[in-house]
N, CA, C and O atoms as a MOPAC input file, in Angstrom:
PM7 MOZYME 1SCF
protein

 N    -21.08600 1  -204.44300 1    18.56200 1
 C    -19.87400 1  -204.76200 1    19.04900 1
 C    -19.21000 1  -203.25000 1    19.33900 1
 O    -18.75500 1  -202.42300 1    18.54900 1
 N    -19.35900 1  -203.22800 1    20.98900 1
 C    -18.42500 1  -202.00100 1    21.63400 1
 C    -17.70300 1  -201.57400 1    21.10500 1
 O    -17.03100 1  -202.36600 1    20.44500 1
 N    -17.26900 1  -199.86500 1    20.99100 1
 C    -16.21600 1  -199.40800 1    20.30900 1
 C    -15.37700 1  -198.26000 1    21.66500 1
 O    -15.89500 1  -197.26200 1    22.16500 1
 N    -14.24300 1  -198.72700 1    21.91500 1
 C    -14.10700 1  -197.77800 1    23.32400 1
 C    -12.82800 1  -197.03200 1    22.21000 1
 O    -12.13200 1  -197.55600 1    21.34100 1
 N    -12.92600 1  -195.44400 1    22.76200 1
 C    -12.08200 1  -194.42500 1    22.61100 1
 C    -11.25100 1  -193.93500 1    23.78400 1
 O    -11.74600 1  -193.30600 1    24.72000 1
 N    -10.30100 1  -194.16800 1    23.71500 1
 C     -9.69700 1  -192.80000 1    25.23000 1
 C     -9.30000 1  -191.44000 1    24.61200 1
 O     -8.46100 1  -191.13300 1    23.76500 1
 N    -10.23800 1  -190.69900 1    25.36700 1
 C    -10.56900 1  -189.30600 1    24.94700 1
 C     -9.28300 1  -188.33300 1    25.50800 1
 O     -9.04100 1  -187.23600 1    25.00500 1
 N     -8.53400 1  -188.89200 1    26.58500 1
 C     -7.45800 1  -188.25500 1    27.34400 1
 C     -6.43800 1  -187.81000 1    26.36700 1
 O     -6.34200 1  -186.59700 1    26.18400 1
 N     -5.77300 1  -188.50000 1    25.80600 1
 C     -5.07700 1  -187.63500 1    24.72200 1
 C     -5.08100 1  -187.19100 1    23.35300 1
 O     -4.22000 1  -186.67200 1    22.64300 1
 N     -6.68800 1  -187.65100 1    23.10700 1
 C     -7.40900 1  -187.32900 1    21.74900 1
 C     -7.05800 1  -185.78700 1    21.98300 1
 O     -6.40900 1  -185.27000 1    21.07400 1
 N     -7.38900 1  -184.98800 1    23.05900 1
 C     -7.11900 1  -183.28700 1    22.83500 1
 C     -5.77200 1  -182.78500 1    22.27300 1
 O     -5.60100 1  -181.76000 1    21.61400 1
 N     -4.70700 1  -183.82700 1    22.70800 1
 C     -3.36400 1  -183.57900 1    22.07500 1
 C     -3.36600 1  -183.77900 1    20.50600 1
 O     -2.30500 1  -183.51700 1    19.94100 1
 N     -4.14700 1  -184.09600 1    19.93900 1
 C     -4.20300 1  -184.56600 1    18.22700 1
 C     -4.82500 1  -183.05600 1    17.80400 1
 O     -3.97000 1  -182.43200 1    17.17500 1
 N     -5.89600 1  -182.40600 1    17.94900 1
 C     -6.44500 1  -181.56100 1    17.17200 1
 C     -5.56700 1  -180.68300 1    16.53100 1
 O     -4.87200 1  -179.77900 1    16.99400 1
 N     -5.74500 1  -181.19600 1    15.11100 1
 C     -4.53100 1  -180.18900 1    14.13200 1
 C     -5.43800 1  -178.62700 1    13.87400 1
 O     -6.44700 1  -178.34000 1    13.23000 1
 N     -4.69700 1  -178.02400 1    14.54900 1
 C     -4.53100 1  -176.30300 1    14.60100 1
 C     -5.55900 1  -176.24300 1    13.17500 1
 O     -6.78400 1  -176.35900 1    13.21000 1
 N     -4.91000 1  -176.07700 1    12.20600 1
 C     -5.28700 1  -175.65000 1    10.81800 1
 C     -7.17100 1  -176.26600 1    10.52200 1
 O     -8.17700 1  -175.59500 1    10.29100 1
 N     -7.04400 1  -177.35400 1    10.62400 1
 C     -7.87400 1  -178.09600 1    10.42400 1
 C     -9.17500 1  -177.74300 1    11.64600 1
 O    -10.32800 1  -177.55800 1    11.25500 1
 N     -8.90800 1  -177.69700 1    12.74700 1
 C     -9.75500 1  -176.69400 1    13.53400 1
 C    -10.23000 1  -175.15000 1    13.04800 1
 O    -11.35900 1  -174.69300 1    12.87200 1
 N     -9.20200 1  -174.67900 1    12.93800 1
 C     -9.55900 1  -173.19200 1    12.42900 1
 C    -10.17200 1  -173.19200 1    11.32900 1
 O    -11.15300 1  -172.45000 1    11.37700 1
 N     -9.98300 1  -173.86900 1    10.01600 1
 C    -10.97700 1  -174.32900 1     8.96500 1
 C    -12.30400 1  -174.51000 1     9.18700 1
 O    -13.10100 1  -174.11100 1     8.33800 1
 N    -12.76500 1  -175.15400 1    10.39000 1
 C    -13.92600 1  -175.91800 1    10.53600 1
 C    -14.69300 1  -174.79500 1    11.13400 1
 O    -15.87300 1  -174.60500 1    10.83800 1
 N    -13.99500 1  -174.00000 1    12.02500 1
 C    -14.74200 1  -172.77600 1    12.73600 1
 C    -15.11600 1  -171.68100 1    11.21700 1
 O    -16.21300 1  -171.12400 1    11.15600 1
 N    -14.30100 1  -171.53700 1    10.34000 1
 C    -14.48500 1  -170.56900 1     9.35700 1
 C    -15.67900 1  -171.31200 1     8.62300 1
 O    -16.72200 1  -170.69200 1     8.41900 1
 N    -15.52500 1  -172.77300 1     8.18200 1
 C    -16.24200 1  -172.84900 1     7.04800 1
 C    -17.92100 1  -173.32400 1     7.71100 1
 O    -19.00000 1  -173.02100 1     7.20300 1
 N    -17.70200 1  -174.10300 1     8.91500 1
 C    -18.51100 1  -174.85600 1     8.98400 1
 C    -19.68700 1  -174.22300 1    10.31400 1
 O    -20.86500 1  -174.50400 1    10.53400 1
 N    -18.79600 1  -173.34700 1    10.95300 1
 C    -19.59400 1  -172.32300 1    11.94700 1
 C    -19.48200 1  -170.93900 1    11.92300 1
 O    -19.95700 1  -170.19700 1    12.78300 1
 N    -18.74400 1  -170.52400 1    10.76900 1
 C    -18.77800 1  -168.90700 1    10.06300 1
 C    -18.16200 1  -168.17400 1    11.16200 1
 O    -18.57000 1  -167.02700 1    11.34400 1
 N    -17.18600 1  -168.66400 1    11.98100 1
 C    -16.05300 1  -167.80400 1    12.48400 1
 C    -15.61900 1  -167.37400 1    11.60700 1
 O    -15.29400 1  -168.15200 1    10.70900 1
 N    -15.36200 1  -165.69400 1    11.40100 1
 C    -14.49800 1  -164.67000 1    10.31800 1
 C    -13.68800 1  -163.54600 1    11.03300 1
 O    -13.78500 1  -163.06700 1    12.16200 1
 N    -13.01800 1  -163.34000 1    10.18800 1
 C    -12.50000 1  -161.94700 1    10.63700 1
 C    -11.69100 1  -161.98400 1    12.21500 1
 O    -10.99400 1  -162.94300 1    12.54700 1
 N    -11.88000 1  -160.97500 1    12.95500 1
 C    -11.02300 1  -161.01100 1    13.89500 1
 C    -11.58100 1  -161.88000 1    15.05000 1
 O    -10.79200 1  -161.82400 1    15.99400 1
 N    -12.64100 1  -162.65700 1    15.32000 1
 C    -12.78700 1  -163.55700 1    16.17900 1
 C    -12.27900 1  -164.83800 1    15.74700 1
 O    -12.30200 1  -165.73400 1    16.59100 1
 N    -11.63200 1  -165.21200 1    14.10800 1
 C    -11.02400 1  -166.38000 1    13.71600 1
 C     -9.65200 1  -165.98500 1    14.07800 1
 O     -8.82000 1  -166.76200 1    14.54800 1
 N     -9.40200 1  -164.36500 1    13.76400 1
 C     -7.46800 1  -164.43000 1    14.46100 1
 C     -7.52900 1  -164.39700 1    15.66600 1
 O     -6.42500 1  -164.46500 1    16.20700 1
 N     -8.71900 1  -164.28700 1    16.58900 1
 C     -8.57300 1  -164.16900 1    17.98900 1
 C     -8.10900 1  -166.08000 1    18.33500 1
 O     -7.15100 1  -166.49800 1    18.98600 1
 N     -9.10900 1  -166.81900 1    17.67400 1
 C     -8.87400 1  -168.41300 1    17.87800 1
 C     -7.39300 1  -169.06600 1    17.56200 1
 O     -6.89100 1  -170.00100 1    18.18500 1
 N     -6.72600 1  -168.25700 1    16.29100 1
 C     -5.50200 1  -168.42200 1    15.14300 1
 C     -4.58800 1  -168.03000 1    16.52800 1
 O     -3.73300 1  -168.87900 1    16.78200 1
 N     -4.65300 1  -166.66000 1    17.63000 1
 C     -3.84400 1  -166.24900 1    18.25800 1
 C     -3.66800 1  -167.43600 1    19.45700 1
 O     -2.64700 1  -168.04400 1    19.77800 1
 N     -5.13900 1  -167.54800 1    20.03800 1
 C     -5.02600 1  -168.57700 1    21.29000 1
 C     -4.70900 1  -169.82400 1    20.79300 1
 O     -4.65500 1  -170.65700 1    21.69700 1
 N     -4.48200 1  -170.26300 1    19.69800 1
 C     -3.64400 1  -171.79700 1    19.43100 1
 C     -2.09800 1  -171.58100 1    19.56200 1
 O     -1.25500 1  -172.24800 1    20.16300 1
 N     -1.96800 1  -170.20400 1    18.65600 1
 C     -0.33800 1  -170.02100 1    18.24600 1
 C      0.62800 1  -169.78700 1    19.52700 1
 O      0.41100 1  -169.33700 1    20.65200 1
 N      1.95100 1  -170.35500 1    18.78600 1
 C      3.05700 1  -169.63600 1    19.88700 1
 C      2.91600 1  -170.25800 1    21.71600 1
 O      3.07400 1  -169.72000 1    22.81200 1
 N      2.53400 1  -171.66400 1    21.23900 1
 C      2.25300 1  -171.76600 1    22.66700 1
 C      3.89800 1  -173.38000 1    22.61300 1
 O      4.29000 1  -174.09600 1    21.69200 1
 N      4.29600 1  -173.26800 1    23.97800 1
 C      5.43800 1  -173.94700 1    23.90400 1
 C      5.33000 1  -174.97200 1    25.26600 1
 O      4.89400 1  -174.35100 1    26.23500 1
 N      5.57800 1  -176.15700 1    25.50100 1
 C      5.72000 1  -177.07500 1    26.64500 1
 C      7.22200 1  -177.32600 1    27.22700 1
 O      8.21200 1  -177.05700 1    26.54700 1
 N      7.30300 1  -177.83000 1    28.46200 1
 C      8.88100 1  -178.33500 1    28.60900 1
 C      8.32900 1  -179.24300 1    29.99000 1
 O      7.22400 1  -179.16100 1    30.52600 1
 N      9.40100 1  -180.06300 1    30.33900 1
 C      9.21100 1  -180.78800 1    31.43000 1
 C      9.85900 1  -180.66100 1    32.60100 1
 O     11.05700 1  -180.38500 1    32.53600 1
 N      9.33700 1  -180.80000 1    33.69900 1
 C     10.33400 1  -180.35000 1    34.92800 1
 C     10.46700 1  -181.42800 1    35.81700 1
 O      9.49900 1  -181.93000 1    36.38900 1
 N     11.89000 1  -181.89100 1    35.98700 1
 C     11.66400 1  -182.78200 1    36.49800 1
 C     13.15900 1  -182.79100 1    37.55100 1
 O     14.21000 1  -182.30900 1    37.13000 1
 N     13.05200 1  -183.36000 1    38.82700 1
 C     13.69200 1  -183.19800 1    39.70000 1
 C     14.32400 1  -181.60900 1    40.04400 1
 O     15.40400 1  -181.57000 1    40.63400 1
 N     13.61300 1  -180.25100 1    39.65400 1
 C     13.99800 1  -179.00900 1    39.65800 1
 C     14.97700 1  -178.57400 1    38.50000 1
 O     15.84200 1  -177.70100 1    38.57300 1
 N     14.67300 1  -179.33100 1    37.46300 1
 C     15.36500 1  -179.03800 1    36.16200 1
 C     14.56000 1  -178.84500 1    35.01400 1
 O     13.84500 1  -179.84400 1    34.93200 1
 N     14.31800 1  -178.07100 1    34.09200 1
 C     13.44800 1  -178.19100 1    32.82500 1
 C     13.83800 1  -178.11600 1    31.82100 1
 O     14.66800 1  -177.29300 1    31.43600 1
 N     13.19100 1  -179.16800 1    31.03100 1
 C     13.75900 1  -179.49600 1    29.58100 1
 C     13.64200 1  -178.37000 1    29.01400 1
 O     12.90000 1  -177.57800 1    29.59300 1
 N     14.33600 1  -177.88200 1    27.66200 1
 C     14.02200 1  -177.14900 1    26.24200 1
 C     12.66700 1  -177.21200 1    26.01800 1
 O     12.10500 1  -178.30200 1    25.91000 1
 N     12.01400 1  -176.04900 1    25.92800 1
 C     10.35500 1  -175.59700 1    25.65900 1
 C     10.62100 1  -176.23100 1    24.05200 1
 O     11.58500 1  -175.97900 1    23.32800 1
 N      9.47700 1  -177.10700 1    23.75800 1
 C      8.96300 1  -177.38100 1    22.41800 1
 C      7.76800 1  -176.89000 1    22.12800 1
 O      6.79100 1  -176.83900 1    22.87600 1
 N      7.88300 1  -176.43100 1    20.73200 1
 C      6.84300 1  -175.83100 1    20.20300 1
 C      5.49500 1  -176.65800 1    20.14500 1
 O      5.64100 1  -177.78900 1    19.68300 1
 N      4.01500 1  -176.25900 1    20.58300 1
 C      3.40000 1  -177.26400 1    20.37500 1
 C      2.45300 1  -176.70500 1    18.95200 1
 O      1.98500 1  -175.59000 1    18.72000 1
 N      2.41200 1  -177.85300 1    18.22900 1
 C      1.68300 1  -177.45500 1    16.83200 1
 C      0.29100 1  -178.22400 1    16.64000 1
 O     -0.38400 1  -178.32900 1    15.61500 1
 N      0.07800 1  -178.68600 1    17.80500 1
 C     -1.32400 1  -179.60700 1    17.60100 1
 C     -1.76100 1  -179.60400 1    19.15000 1
 O     -0.97900 1  -179.49000 1    20.09300 1
 N     -3.09700 1  -179.74400 1    19.23100 1
 C     -3.92900 1  -179.78400 1    20.34800 1
 C     -4.48500 1  -178.61800 1    20.76200 1
 O     -4.10200 1  -177.48800 1    20.45900 1
 N     -5.56800 1  -178.96900 1    21.59100 1
 C     -6.37300 1  -177.58400 1    22.45700 1
 C     -6.00900 1  -177.78400 1    23.98100 1
 O     -6.33700 1  -178.80000 1    24.59300 1
 N     -5.30500 1  -176.73800 1    24.54800 1
 C     -5.30200 1  -176.45100 1    26.00600 1
 C     -6.05100 1  -177.28800 1    26.67600 1
 O     -7.24500 1  -177.09600 1    26.44800 1
 N     -5.79500 1  -178.31500 1    27.56200 1
 C     -6.32500 1  -178.78500 1    28.60100 1
 C     -6.35600 1  -177.59200 1    29.69800 1
 O     -5.84200 1  -176.47600 1    29.77000 1
 N     -7.54000 1  -178.67400 1    30.83300 1
 C     -7.17300 1  -177.55900 1    32.18400 1
 C     -8.13400 1  -176.32500 1    31.63500 1
 O     -8.06400 1  -175.35200 1    32.38500 1
 N     -9.04000 1  -176.13500 1    30.46800 1
 C     -9.31100 1  -174.90100 1    30.35700 1
 C    -10.80900 1  -174.65500 1    30.30700 1
 O    -11.38400 1  -175.53700 1    30.94600 1
 N    -11.50700 1  -173.92100 1    29.86500 1
 C    -12.81000 1  -174.18900 1    29.48000 1
 C    -12.72000 1  -173.89800 1    28.07300 1
 O    -13.82400 1  -174.15000 1    27.58900 1
 N    -12.00600 1  -173.52900 1    27.28000 1
 C    -12.26500 1  -173.55800 1    25.95800 1
 C    -11.87500 1  -174.66800 1    25.35400 1
 O    -12.32500 1  -174.94500 1    24.24200 1
 N    -10.96400 1  -175.48600 1    26.00200 1
 C    -10.31400 1  -176.43700 1    25.12300 1
 C    -11.40300 1  -177.67800 1    24.97000 1
 O    -11.22700 1  -178.38700 1    23.97900 1
 N    -12.38600 1  -177.97900 1    25.74500 1
 C    -13.46000 1  -178.97500 1    25.29700 1
 C    -13.86400 1  -178.61000 1    24.36400 1
 O    -13.67100 1  -179.24600 1    23.32800 1
 N    -14.70000 1  -177.25100 1    24.38000 1
 C    -15.54200 1  -176.69100 1    23.34900 1
 C    -14.97000 1  -177.04900 1    21.90100 1
 O    -15.64900 1  -177.62300 1    21.04900 1
 N    -13.53200 1  -176.61300 1    21.70300 1
 C    -12.86000 1  -176.53200 1    20.57100 1
 C    -12.51000 1  -177.99800 1    20.18000 1
 O    -12.25100 1  -178.12000 1    18.98300 1
 N    -12.44100 1  -179.18100 1    20.94700 1
 C    -12.41400 1  -180.32700 1    20.64500 1
 C    -13.84000 1  -180.87700 1    20.29700 1
 O    -13.93700 1  -181.71400 1    19.39900 1
 N    -14.99300 1  -180.42200 1    20.99800 1
 C    -16.23900 1  -180.81100 1    19.98100 1
 C    -16.77000 1  -180.16400 1    18.87000 1
 O    -17.82500 1  -180.53300 1    18.35400 1
 N    -15.98700 1  -179.04600 1    18.38900 1
 C    -16.06400 1  -178.23000 1    17.27300 1
 C    -15.20600 1  -179.18400 1    16.04500 1
 O    -15.47900 1  -179.37300 1    14.85900 1
 N    -14.12600 1  -179.65100 1    16.85100 1
 C    -13.32600 1  -180.30200 1    15.94900 1
 C    -13.77600 1  -181.67200 1    15.30300 1
 O    -13.65900 1  -182.00300 1    14.12300 1
 N    -14.42200 1  -182.52700 1    16.55000 1
 C    -14.80600 1  -183.62400 1    16.16000 1
 C    -16.81500 1  -184.16900 1    15.83900 1
 O    -17.46200 1  -185.19800 1    15.64500 1
 N    -17.08400 1  -182.40700 1    15.99100 1
 C    -18.34300 1  -182.20300 1    15.23200 1
 C    -18.80100 1  -183.39400 1    14.06600 1
 O    -19.97700 1  -183.75100 1    14.14600 1
 N    -18.22100 1  -183.83600 1    13.32200 1
 C    -18.56700 1  -184.46700 1    12.56000 1
 C    -18.55300 1  -185.96700 1    12.71200 1
 O    -19.15300 1  -186.56500 1    11.81800 1
 N    -18.10000 1  -186.56400 1    13.47700 1
 C    -17.92100 1  -187.86900 1    14.11200 1
 C    -18.57600 1  -188.60500 1    14.20300 1
 O    -18.47900 1  -189.73100 1    13.71300 1
 N    -19.91300 1  -187.94300 1    15.22400 1
 C    -21.08500 1  -188.63900 1    15.68200 1
 C    -22.04000 1  -188.95000 1    14.30000 1
 O    -22.67500 1  -190.00400 1    14.27100 1
 N    -22.11100 1  -188.08900 1    13.27100 1
 C    -23.27800 1  -188.49300 1    12.20700 1
 C    -22.90000 1  -189.89600 1    11.39100 1
 O    -23.62500 1  -190.75500 1    10.88800 1
 N    -20.99300 1  -189.71400 1    11.50600 1
 C    -20.50500 1  -191.19400 1    10.67700 1
 C    -20.44800 1  -192.43000 1    11.19500 1
 O    -19.81700 1  -193.31700 1    10.62000 1
 N    -21.34600 1  -192.71100 1    12.77200 1
 C    -21.26100 1  -193.68000 1    13.31500 1
 C    -22.60700 1  -194.18000 1    13.00300 1
 O    -23.43900 1  -194.15800 1    13.91100 1
 N    -22.94200 1  -194.63300 1    11.82900 1
 C    -23.88100 1  -194.96500 1    11.77800 1
 C    -24.26800 1  -196.57900 1    12.21600 1
 O    -25.36900 1  -197.11500 1    12.09300 1
 N    -23.28800 1  -197.04600 1    12.64400 1
 C    -23.35900 1  -198.43900 1    13.13800 1
 C    -24.01400 1  -198.51300 1    14.61900 1
 O    -24.67000 1  -199.50500 1    14.93500 1
 N    -23.84000 1  -197.55200 1    15.42000 1
 C    -24.16700 1  -197.38700 1    16.61700 1
 C    -25.43000 1  -197.34700 1    16.88900 1
 O    -26.17600 1  -196.47100 1    16.45300 1
 N    -25.79800 1  -198.30900 1    17.64800 1
 C    -27.31600 1  -198.13600 1    18.33800 1
 C    -27.30500 1  -197.03700 1    19.08700 1
 O    -28.33200 1  -196.35900 1    19.04500 1
 N    -26.31200 1  -196.62200 1    19.85200 1
 C    -26.68100 1  -195.29400 1    20.69100 1
 C    -24.98200 1  -195.13900 1    21.12900 1
 O    -24.08700 1  -195.96000 1    20.93000 1
 N    -24.90200 1  -193.83100 1    21.76800 1
 C    -23.63500 1  -193.49600 1    21.58000 1
 C    -23.46200 1  -192.63900 1    23.02300 1
 O    -24.24000 1  -191.71400 1    23.25700 1
 N    -22.32600 1  -193.02200 1    24.04000 1
 C    -22.65300 1  -191.86100 1    25.28300 1
 C    -21.37800 1  -191.84100 1    25.98500 1
 O    -20.61300 1  -192.77300 1    25.74000 1
 N    -21.07900 1  -191.11300 1    26.66100 1
 C    -19.65300 1  -191.07600 1    27.13400 1
 C    -19.34100 1  -191.64500 1    28.91800 1
 O    -20.09600 1  -191.36300 1    29.84900 1
 N    -18.23200 1  -192.37000 1    29.03100 1
 C    -18.07600 1  -192.57600 1    30.57900 1
 C    -16.96800 1  -192.28900 1    30.36700 1
 O    -16.22000 1  -192.61000 1    29.44400 1
 N    -16.76400 1  -191.39900 1    31.59600 1
 C    -15.25700 1  -190.63300 1    31.82500 1
 C    -14.75900 1  -190.14700 1    30.42100 1
 O    -15.29700 1  -189.38200 1    29.62100 1
 N    -13.49900 1  -190.86200 1    30.36000 1
 C    -12.93000 1  -190.07800 1    28.83000 1
 C    -13.03900 1  -191.01600 1    27.57100 1
 O    -12.28400 1  -190.98900 1    26.59900 1
 N    -14.33500 1  -192.02100 1    27.80300 1
 C    -14.52700 1  -193.07300 1    26.59600 1
 C    -16.12200 1  -192.98000 1    25.63500 1
 O    -17.27800 1  -192.98900 1    26.05800 1
 N    -15.69100 1  -192.90700 1    24.48400 1
 C    -16.76500 1  -193.49400 1    23.89500 1
 C    -17.44500 1  -194.42300 1    23.75200 1
 O    -16.92500 1  -195.37400 1    23.16800 1
 N    -18.63700 1  -194.53800 1    24.13200 1
 C    -18.94900 1  -196.13100 1    23.50800 1
 C    -20.28600 1  -196.36600 1    22.70100 1
 O    -21.36200 1  -195.77400 1    22.78900 1
 N    -19.91100 1  -197.36100 1    21.92800 1
 C    -20.84000 1  -197.34900 1    20.72500 1
 C    -21.51200 1  -198.61100 1    20.69600 1
 O    -22.32800 1  -198.85500 1    19.80800 1

Protein backbone atom coordinates (compact mmCIF):
# COMPACT_ATOMS: atom_id res chain seq x y z
CA UNK A 1 0.00 0.00 0.00
CA UNK A 2 1.48 3.41 -0.96
CA UNK A 3 2.31 5.92 1.73
CA UNK A 4 2.40 9.62 0.88
CA UNK A 5 4.09 12.33 2.92
CA UNK A 6 3.99 16.02 2.05
CA UNK A 7 7.50 17.36 2.61
CA UNK A 8 6.61 20.99 1.90
CA UNK A 9 5.84 21.64 5.59
CA UNK A 10 8.30 19.05 6.88
CA UNK A 11 11.21 21.49 6.63
CA UNK A 12 9.47 23.53 9.35
CA UNK A 13 9.44 20.61 11.80
CA UNK A 14 13.19 20.01 12.10
CA UNK A 15 14.19 20.19 15.78
CA UNK A 16 17.42 22.20 15.98
CA UNK A 17 18.85 20.32 18.97
CA UNK A 18 18.21 16.91 17.39
CA UNK A 19 19.77 18.10 14.12
CA UNK A 20 22.85 19.45 15.93
CA UNK A 21 23.19 16.21 17.90
CA UNK A 22 22.93 14.19 14.68
CA UNK A 23 25.60 16.38 13.04
CA UNK A 24 27.88 15.78 16.03
CA UNK A 25 27.23 12.10 16.80
CA UNK A 26 26.41 10.57 13.42
CA UNK A 27 28.41 12.78 11.07
CA UNK A 28 31.32 13.79 13.34
CA UNK A 29 30.89 17.55 13.03
CA UNK A 30 32.74 19.18 15.92
CA UNK A 31 34.13 22.40 17.39
CA UNK A 32 33.91 25.50 15.24
CA UNK A 33 31.97 23.75 12.46
CA UNK A 34 29.27 22.66 14.92
CA UNK A 35 29.24 26.17 16.40
CA UNK A 36 28.75 27.56 12.88
CA UNK A 37 25.71 25.32 12.31
CA UNK A 38 24.32 26.33 15.72
CA UNK A 39 24.77 29.99 14.79
CA UNK A 40 23.15 29.41 11.38
CA UNK A 41 20.01 28.03 13.04
CA UNK A 42 19.88 30.40 16.03
CA UNK A 43 18.30 33.82 16.48
CA UNK A 44 15.95 33.61 13.51
CA UNK A 45 12.59 35.33 13.46
CA UNK A 46 9.64 35.51 11.11
CA UNK A 47 6.77 37.88 10.57
CA UNK A 48 3.80 38.29 8.27
CA UNK A 49 3.43 41.28 5.99
CA UNK A 50 -0.11 41.92 4.82
CA UNK A 51 -1.56 45.08 3.35
CA UNK A 52 1.60 47.05 4.06
CA UNK A 53 1.61 46.12 7.76
CA UNK A 54 3.89 43.69 9.60
CA UNK A 55 3.07 41.43 12.50
CA UNK A 56 5.28 41.25 15.55
CA UNK A 57 8.36 39.10 14.84
CA UNK A 58 8.22 35.60 16.33
CA UNK A 59 11.25 33.50 17.23
CA UNK A 60 11.80 30.44 15.07
CA UNK A 61 12.65 27.51 17.33
CA UNK A 62 12.54 24.72 14.76
CA UNK A 63 12.84 24.23 11.02
CA UNK A 64 15.56 24.78 8.46
CA UNK A 65 15.74 27.79 6.14
CA UNK A 66 13.85 27.13 2.94
CA UNK A 67 14.88 28.61 -0.41
CA UNK A 68 18.49 28.13 0.63
CA UNK A 69 21.16 25.69 -0.52
CA UNK A 70 21.85 24.42 3.00
CA UNK A 71 18.20 23.91 4.06
CA UNK A 72 17.54 20.75 1.99
CA UNK A 73 20.94 19.30 2.96
CA UNK A 74 20.18 19.80 6.65
CA UNK A 75 16.76 18.20 6.16
CA UNK A 76 18.38 15.16 4.52
CA UNK A 77 20.82 14.88 7.44
CA UNK A 78 17.91 15.20 9.90
CA UNK A 79 15.95 12.42 8.17
CA UNK A 80 18.94 10.20 7.33
CA UNK A 81 17.71 7.35 9.51
CA UNK A 82 14.17 7.27 8.09
CA UNK A 83 14.84 5.33 4.86
CA UNK A 84 16.49 2.30 6.51
CA UNK A 85 13.47 1.97 8.83
CA UNK A 86 11.03 1.80 5.91
CA UNK A 87 11.52 -1.95 5.60
CA UNK A 88 8.04 -2.63 4.26
CA UNK A 89 8.61 -0.51 1.13
CA UNK A 90 9.28 -2.30 -2.12
CA UNK A 91 10.90 0.90 -3.36
CA UNK A 92 10.91 4.54 -2.44
CA UNK A 93 11.17 7.57 -4.65
CA UNK A 94 10.15 11.20 -4.55
CA UNK A 95 7.64 12.95 -6.72
CA UNK A 96 7.62 16.73 -6.24
CA UNK A 97 7.32 16.95 -2.46
CA UNK A 98 6.05 13.45 -1.70
CA UNK A 99 7.75 10.20 -0.77
CA UNK A 100 6.02 7.19 -2.24
CA UNK A 101 6.65 3.71 -0.79
